[in-house]
C-alpha positions in Angstrom: 82.6 6.1 -43.2 83.8 7.8 -40.4 81.2 7.7 -37.5 79.1 11.1 -36.7 81.1 13.4 -34.0 84.1 12.1 -34.7 86.9 14.0 -37.2 88.7 11.8 -40.0 92.0 12.2 -37.8 90.5 11.0 -34.5 88.9 8.0 -36.4 92.3 7.3 -38.1 94.3 7.6 -34.8 92.1 4.7 -33.2 91.4 2.7 -35.9 93.0 -0.8 -36.5 94.9 -1.4 -39.5 92.2 -3.0 -41.5 89.7 -0.4 -40.6 92.3 2.0 -42.0 92.7 0.1 -45.1 89.2 -0.1 -45.5 88.8 3.7 -45.3 91.6 4.4 -48.0 89.8 1.6 -50.3 86.5 3.9 -49.8 88.2 7.3 -50.7 90.7 6.5 -53.3 89.9 4.3 -56.6 94.1 4.1 -57.0 96.8 5.2 -54.5 100.5 4.9 -55.5 103.4 5.5 -53.5 106.5 6.2 -55.7 109.9 5.3 -55.0 111.7 7.3 -52.4 115.3 9.2 -52.7 118.3 9.1 -51.0 118.8 11.6 -48.1 116.6 12.0 -44.8 114.0 9.9 -43.9 110.3 10.6 -43.7 107.3 11.3 -45.4 107.0 13.1 -48.5 103.4 13.8 -49.6 104.8 14.5 -53.4 105.6 10.5 -53.6 101.9 10.0 -53.8 99.8 9.6 -56.5 96.2 9.6 -56.3 93.0 9.4 -57.9 89.7 9.8 -55.8 87.1 7.2 -56.0 84.5 9.7 -57.1 86.8 11.2 -60.4 84.8 10.4 -63.5 87.9 10.7 -65.6 90.2 7.6 -64.8 93.1 9.5 -65.9 92.8 12.3 -63.7 95.4 12.9 -60.9 93.9 14.3 -57.7 94.9 18.0 -57.2 93.4 17.9 -53.7 96.1 18.0 -51.2 96.1 14.6 -48.9 97.0 15.1 -45.3 97.5 12.2 -43.3 98.1 12.7 -39.5 
């Protein structure tokens, strides 16, 4: 959980790696990063497959966009 009065982005920016992992573990049932493609380097959100922790259908793929800052 993110402390009251702090946005998710603010918490993420100041969090230690273990705290970030815990936050991701709470938010997602499953988070997979697909293989990259040749070419320019950088983050491609299309490579993420996620299942939010609160989803009832285990086969459902998250339709909400994920933004990492």
